[in-house]
N, C-alpha and C positions, 0 to 999 in steps of 0.2 A: 330909196325906202320902198321896197316893192311889195305887191298888194298879196305876193306870197310869204311875207313878213307874218301878214295877222290872220293868215287863214286858217288858224287852229283858234281861234278869238271867240268864235260863237258858240262850240261845243264845250271850250276851257269854262267861259264866264254859266252857262247852263247850269255845267256841273259844279263848280263853284257855288251859284245859288242853291241848289239843291244839298249839297252839304255844310253851307253856312245855315241853314234851314233847320235841319237835321239837328245840326251840332247848337243850335242854340236854344233847340227846345231842349236837347239832353240836358244841357249845363245850367239851365234855368229851373228845370225840375229838379237835377241835384241827385246827390242817395244812389240809390241802385241805376236810376237810370241812366245816370251818367257813367257810372263806373261801369255797369253794362257796355256801353258805347265804347269807353277806352280800351274794358278788357277786347272785346270782339276786334278793334282797331289794332292790339297787340297781334293779338294772333294771327291775323291777316297778315301783316308784316311778317313774321316768323314764316309763314306758308311760304309769304316770296321770297325773304328772302333764302330758303331750303331750296326752292325750286332755281334760285339762280346760282347758289353756288355747290349744289349735290347735283351732275349732272347723274348720278347711277342710283337717283332715292327709288325705296319701293316703299311706298305710303309713308314715310317716313315726316315728309310734308304734312300730312295730315296730323299724324299723333304727337309730332312739337306743338303744332298751330294750337292744339285741343288745349293739350297740355299749360301752354304759355295762357291765356284765355284763362281758363280754371286758376293757374297758378297768382296771377295779376288780379281776380276777382275776390280771393281766399286771402291774399293781404293784407287789400286795404280793409278787412275788416278784422284781423288779427292784431294786436300787440305790434309796435315793431322790430321786439326782438324776434317773435315769431314769425314776422313778416321777411325776414332778409332770408332765410334760408332759402322760401319759397322765392323768391326774387330771381334767386341762382339758379334754382333747381331746372327752368328750361335748358340753360346754356349745358349742365350736367350733362342733361339728357340728351343732349346733342351728338356728346361724343360716343354715344353706343347706339347711336341711330346711322350717322354720315356715313359714309364712305370716303367724303373728301371734301375740304371747304370746311374740315371741325372748327380748327382756330377762329377766322373769322365768320363762322356762326355764332359761337360761343361769346366773343365778344359782343356782337351787335345785336345779338338775343339779349346781353345783359345788359346794353344802354337801353333796346328799347324795354325791358322790365322797369329800368328805375326810371323811363320818360313817365312811363303810364302809370308808374305807383305815383311821382311827382304831381300829374296833373290831375288825380282823382285825391290826393292828398288835399295841395293846393283849395280845391275848390270846397272838402267837407272841410276844411279847417282854418278858413281865411275868409269865404264866401263869394260871391259870383262878382265882386266887385275885381279883384286881381286876377280871376279866371280868366275873366274879359279882356282884363291887360294885356295876360302873357298873349292871348287870341290874337288881339289886336296888333302887338307888336308883330308879330309872325306874319300876319296876313298881309301887313304893311309892307312889310318888308319883301316879300314875292308878289305884290302889285306893285309898288312903285319899284323895284326892278325889273319886274315883265316890261314895262311900259318905259322905263328912263335906257334898259337896255337895246328894245327896238326902235324906239324913236333917237335916240342918240348915236347907239354903236358903237365904234372907237376899238383900243388896246381888249385883249382878250382877257380874262381874269388867270387861265389855266388852261390853256386850248388843248391839252394833251389829255387832259382828264375829261374838262368840260368845254366843250368848244364853242356850244351856243352863249355863255355865262362870260357879259363883260366887265369892264371897271366901271363902268357908266351906271349900269345894273346895281354893279354891288353898291357903290356909294348913295343910288336914287334908293337902294333897301334901308342905308342908313339913316337918311334924311325921314324916310317914313316912318322909323322905328323912333326917330325924333322928335318929331310932330304929335305922335300917339304918347307918348314922355310926358312932353310939356303941356299937353290935355289934361293926361291924369296928373300930373305932379297940382295942377290949379283946381281940377274935379276932388280930388282927396285931400286938397290943401298938404301936400306933400313941396318938399323942396326940390331946386331944381336937379338934385344927384339922380332924382330917378328919371331923367333926359339921360345922362350918363349909363346907367344900368340899363335903359330901354336900348340904347345903340350896343352894348356888350351881349346884350341876349338877342338883337339883330344878328351879329357877327356869329354868335353859336349857332344860332338858324339857320347861317349859309357854311360856316364848318361843317354841320349836318349835312347839308343838300351836297358838297362836295363829295365828303365821306360817300355817302350814297353812288354818287357818280362813278367813285375809283371803282366800287363793288360792279358797277352796271358795268365799266368798261372791262375791268377784267373777268365777267362772265361774256362777254361779247353780247349783250341786249341794248337794246335802246330805253326799252319802259323795265322795272320791276313788275309789272305784269299790265294788263288790258281792262282793269275791275273800272275805272274811272275814264270814261271819255272824254278826250282832250288835257287829260292829268295824267296817263297812265296809269299806273298803281297807286297801291293806300302807302307805300313806301315814299314814291313819284308826290306823292300830296302831304303826310306828316313827318319828310327828313327833316325839314326845319326845324316842326315843332319838338323833335326828339334831341335833335340839338341843343334847342334852348330849354327846353326843362331837364332834360341830367344838367348842364349851366348853373341852372339855378339851386339844385340841389347841393352843390359845390357853393356857388357866390352867397349864396342866401346866408351861409355859416361865417362871412367876413362881413359883407354889408349890413347884414341883421334884415332879412329880405320877410314877408312884407315892411315895408318902412312905416313906421307908427307906430306897428301890431306888437 
């Protein structure tokens, strides 16, 4: 294990602390503070997405990013029946603005909007406890996966798409999520089933990570942008949350999530 394996740890850690601090303040305050932060993140991810898939863009990245942020903020403050069209509007607008990569953009932008809406709704409908659970599961998946992958190494998960991701890091992420689920199961007086849900959410977050890696691989870029030192861009940092949040929208209808609510 060489020193170079850990050379990005310092900027990654500093950026992580700042992001966690900002996120904790916003999620604690809730309301428009949390909604505004998520709307900005959604808009930023769409900006990065357009920059990656549409090489012939002419201001389309800015127009679609603003449209995404506005639609996300408006959707959460409207009845669900009226929110649904707004969640799809940025994807539809992309077809009129994109010179290439329209399908990839439309599908991914729809996932971004669903994820953003899910995170805002989870905080407003079920309170701080379950929003923190989701964040902790995704963070534990990322942190445990990072250290397990660096320390253990071993066979690659999908080298053609994500050459740095290993099976040891992938399983390490599941272990981290299981520990979070076990803690929350006791803290919230819920059953052990929450451990299974946490592992499934961890897997969904990893699928989001791999999906974003596939987009970057096709675009021929290493990072979605350079907005966050040590982490790359917003999509690099929040791809796991994207997959986890969209999964909760679907799985929540099956298992009845949050448990006991």
